[in-house]
C-alpha positions in Angstrom: -35.4 33.0 -9.0 -33.8 31.4 -6.0 -32.1 34.7 -5.2 -35.5 36.5 -5.3 -37.0 33.8 -3.1 -34.3 34.2 -0.5 -34.6 38.0 -0.7 -38.2 37.7 0.4 -38.0 35.1 3.2 -35.7 33.1 5.4 -36.4 29.5 4.5 -36.4 27.1 7.5 -37.1 23.5 8.2 -38.4 21.5 11.2 -35.6 19.1 11.8 -37.4 16.6 14.0 -40.1 15.9 11.4 -37.8 15.8 8.4 -35.8 13.2 10.5 -38.6 11.6 12.6 -36.1 9.2 14.2 -35.0 12.3 16.3 -38.5 13.2 17.4 -38.0 12.0 21.0 -34.7 13.7 21.4 -32.6 10.6 20.6 -31.2 9.0 17.5 -28.8 10.6 14.9 -29.5 14.1 16.0 -26.0 15.6 15.5 -25.6 14.0 12.0 -28.9 15.1 10.7 -28.7 18.6 12.1 -25.3 18.9 10.5 -26.8 17.8 7.2 -29.4 20.6 7.3 -26.9 23.2 8.5 -24.5 22.5 5.7 -27.2 23.3 3.1 -27.2 27.1 2.6 -30.8 26.9 1.2 -31.8 27.1 4.9 -31.4 30.1 7.1 -33.4 28.7 10.0 -33.8 25.4 11.7 -36.3 24.2 14.3 -35.1 21.6 16.8 -36.6 19.9 19.8 -35.2 18.4 23.0 -31.9 16.7 22.7 -31.6 14.3 25.6 -27.8 13.6 25.5 -25.9 16.6 27.0 -22.9 16.1 24.8 -25.1 15.9 21.6 -26.9 19.0 22.8 -23.7 20.9 23.2 -22.6 19.8 19.7 -25.9 20.9 18.1 -25.6 24.3 19.8 -22.0 24.7 18.4 -23.1 23.7 14.9 -26.0 26.1 14.9 -23.7 28.9 16.0 -21.1 28.1 13.4 -23.7 27.9 10.7 -25.1 31.4 11.4 -28.7 30.3 11.3 -31.8 31.3 13.2 -32.8 28.6 15.7 -36.3 27.8 17.0 -37.2 25.2 19.6 -40.3 23.2 19.1 -41.7 21.8 22.4 -44.7 20.2 20.6 -43.1 16.7 20.6 -42.5 17.0 24.4 -46.1 18.0 25.0 -47.5 15.3 22.8 -45.3 12.3 23.8 -45.5 13.1 27.5 -49.3 13.8 27.2 -49.0 17.2 28.9 -52.0 19.6 28.8 -51.5 23.3 29.1 -55.2 23.9 29.2 -56.1 21.3 31.8 -58.8 22.2 34.3 -56.9 20.1 36.9 -54.5 22.6 38.5 -51.8 20.0 39.3 -51.8 18.6 35.8 -51.6 22.1 34.3 -48.7 23.0 36.6 -46.8 19.9 35.6 -47.1 20.9 32.0 -46.0 24.4 32.6 -43.0 23.4 34.7 -41.9 20.9 32.0 -42.1 23.7 29.4 -40.0 26.0 31.7 -37.3 23.3 31.7 -37.5 23.2 27.9 -37.1 26.9 27.7 -33.8 26.6 29.5 -32.8 23.9 27.1 -33.9 26.1 24.1 -31.7 28.9 25.4 -28.7 26.6 25.7 -29.2 25.7 22.0 -29.2 29.3 21.0 -32.9 29.4 20.1 -34.7 32.7 19.8 -38.2 31.3 19.5 -40.1 28.7 21.5 -43.2 26.9 20.2 -46.0 25.0 22.0 -49.4 23.7 21.2 -52.6 23.6 23.2 -54.0 20.5 25.0 -57.0 18.4 24.0 -60.1 20.0 22.6 -63.1 20.2 24.9 -66.8 21.2 24.4 -67.8 21.6 28.0 -66.2 24.5 29.9 -64.4 25.6 26.8 -64.0 29.3 27.9 -62.5 28.1 31.1 -60.1 25.9 29.3 -59.1 28.8 27.1 -58.4 30.9 30.2 -56.3 28.1 31.7 -54.3 28.0 28.4 -53.9 31.8 28.6 -52.6 31.5 32.1 -50.1 28.8 31.1 -48.9 30.7 28.1 -48.4 33.8 30.2 -46.3 31.8 32.7 -44.2 30.2 30.0 -43.9 33.6 28.4 -42.3 34.9 31.6 -39.7 32.2 31.4 -39.1 32.9 27.7 -38.7 36.6 28.3 -36.1 35.9 31.0 -34.1 33.9 28.5 -34.6 36.1 25.4 -37.0 33.9 23.6 -40.3 34.7 21.8 -43.2 32.4 22.6 -45.4 31.0 19.8 -48.6 28.9 19.9 -49.1 26.6 16.9 -52.7 26.0 15.9 -53.8 22.5 15.0 -57.0 20.7 13.9 -59.7 20.3 16.5 -61.7 17.4 15.2 -59.7 15.1 13.0 -56.3 14.0 14.3 -54.6 16.0 17.1 -58.0 17.4 18.2 -56.5 20.4 20.0 -58.3 23.2 21.8 -56.6 25.6 19.5 -58.0 24.7 17.2 -59.8 27.4 15.2 -57.6 30.3 14.4 -60.3 32.7 15.6 -59.9 31.2 19.1 -56.2 31.2 18.8 -56.3 35.0 18.1 -58.5 35.5 21.2 -55.9 33.7 23.3 -53.1 35.6 21.7 -54.6 39.0 22.3 -55.0 38.0 26.0 -51.4 36.8 26.3 -50.1 39.9 24.5 -51.4 42.1 27.4 -48.2 40.9 29.1 -46.0 39.6 26.3 -46.2 41.9 23.3 -44.1 39.6 21.0 -46.3 36.5 21.5 -47.7 35.2 18.3 -49.5 32.3 16.5 -47.8 29.8 14.3 -49.9 29.0 11.3 -49.2 26.0 9.1 -50.4 25.4 5.5 -50.5 21.7 6.3 -53.0 22.2 9.1 -55.4 24.6 7.3 -57.4 21.9 5.4 -57.7 19.9 8.7 -58.9 23.1 10.4 -61.5 23.6 7.7 -60.0 27.0 6.8 -58.6 28.5 3.7 -55.4 30.6 3.9 -57.5 33.8 3.4 -59.9 32.8 6.2 -57.1 31.8 8.6 -55.1 34.9 8.0 -58.2 37.1 8.5 -59.0 35.3 11.8 -55.4 35.7 13.1 -54.9 39.2 11.8 -52.3 41.1 13.8 -51.1 38.1 15.8 -49.3 35.9 13.2 -45.8 35.2 14.4 -44.5 32.3 12.4 -45.3 30.3 9.3 -45.0 26.6 8.3 -45.7 25.0 5.0 -46.4 21.4 4.3 -49.0 18.9 3.2 -51.8 16.7 4.7 -54.3 14.1 3.6 -58.0 14.5 4.3 -59.2 11.1 3.0 -59.9 8.7 5.8 -58.2 5.3 5.2 -55.2 6.8 3.4 -51.9 5.7 5.0 -51.0 9.4 5.5 -54.5 10.5 6.7 -54.6 13.4 9.2 -51.7 15.5 10.5 -48.7 13.5 9.3 -47.1 16.1 7.1 -46.4 14.0 4.1 -44.3 15.2 1.2 -45.6 17.6 -1.4 -47.0 15.8 -4.4 -48.1 12.7 -2.5 -51.1 11.2 -4.3 -54.2 12.1 -2.3 -52.5 15.0 -0.5 -54.2 18.4 -0.1 -51.2 20.6 -0.9 -48.8 20.8 -3.8 -47.3 23.6 -5.9 -50.7 25.4 -6.7 -51.7 25.5 -3.0 -48.2 26.8 -2.0 -48.6 29.5 -4.7 -52.0 30.5 -3.2 -50.6 30.5 0.3 -47.6 32.7 -0.7 -49.9 35.1 -2.4 -51.9 35.5 0.7 -48.8 36.0 2.8 -47.8 38.8 0.4 -51.3 40.3 0.6 -51.3 40.5 4.4 -47.8 41.9 4.5 -46.2 39.0 6.2 -43.8 38.8 3.2 -42.5 41.9 1.7 -41.7 45.4 3.1 -38.0 44.6 3.1 -38.3 41.9 5.7 -37.2 38.3 5.5 -39.4 36.4 7.9 -39.1 32.7 8.4 -41.2 30.3 6.3 -40.3 26.8 7.4 -41.0 23.4 5.9 -42.7 20.9 8.1 -42.5 17.7 6.0 -42.1 14.1 7.2 -41.1 11.0 5.1 -43.6 8.2 5.1 -42.7 4.6 5.5 -40.0 3.6 2.9 -39.2 7.2 1.9 -35.9 9.0 2.1 -35.7 12.1 4.4 -33.2 13.7 2.1 -35.3 13.2 -1.0 -38.4 14.6 0.8 -36.4 17.6 1.8 -35.1 18.1 -1.7 -38.7 17.8 -3.0 -39.9 20.4 -0.6 -37.2 22.8 -1.7 -38.2 22.3 -5.4 -41.9 22.8 -4.5 -41.2 26.2 -2.9 -38.9 27.3 -5.8 -41.5 26.3 -8.4 -44.3 28.0 -6.4 -42.3 31.2 -6.1 -41.6 31.2 -9.9 -45.3 31.0 -10.6 -46.2 34.1 -8.5 
């Protein structure tokens, strides 16, 4: 069954959430990246900034030795530095774009072939203008990505619960994606099972809204009950009491991916875990649990 699973997809993992002590580009980055890369269950890894140049060089060498696909997630940089790609303030938007261009250079040095961002804060007034500013920013970042051989992705998030991002509803993400694709044909949206309940969308609704522009997939869990310690967009482990997603929801998600043709047709696209240990939990145990969840879900298809 594991062989059939890996024949249908390349399983990946978001390193900086599985090991959140590395989220800001510091901590035991080399040791934890090595731990993932030595596990042949994974054919892809998503990393973020690595502040120490020597550690960055080591990570790049490890990724090359491991023969994995590498993606670069700039979402932590945007969030921790409070950068806004859809800001209506031109100076603020330029600062965000220039920071992302620097991250593109770092991503290339790490051997990444994909580069992911998220939109800035949601707004109700002047929403169309904010979406245009986001389109402008993505087009500029896309130019930098194209020059370094990377594909640009926009991850969609909740718009009214936790991250409260402009994108936001997947229908709006698709509108932006179609505009960016006028210049960058390989631009796509990153959809995440753990975000869909927070976006008030089912997998079927989200995939219909983003039809033709889906570029990458994450799977994970979330909690919708206010007051729960893992409430919101915290990516808790599968099976967490009170969580929205476990094996049955992953089964339904995979079925929809097969229905829309993301999986199948002789391709092995990336499906990456985005899971994060909660207080007192073990990263390694949470990763193992995610693997078991996917294997079990695939067995039930």
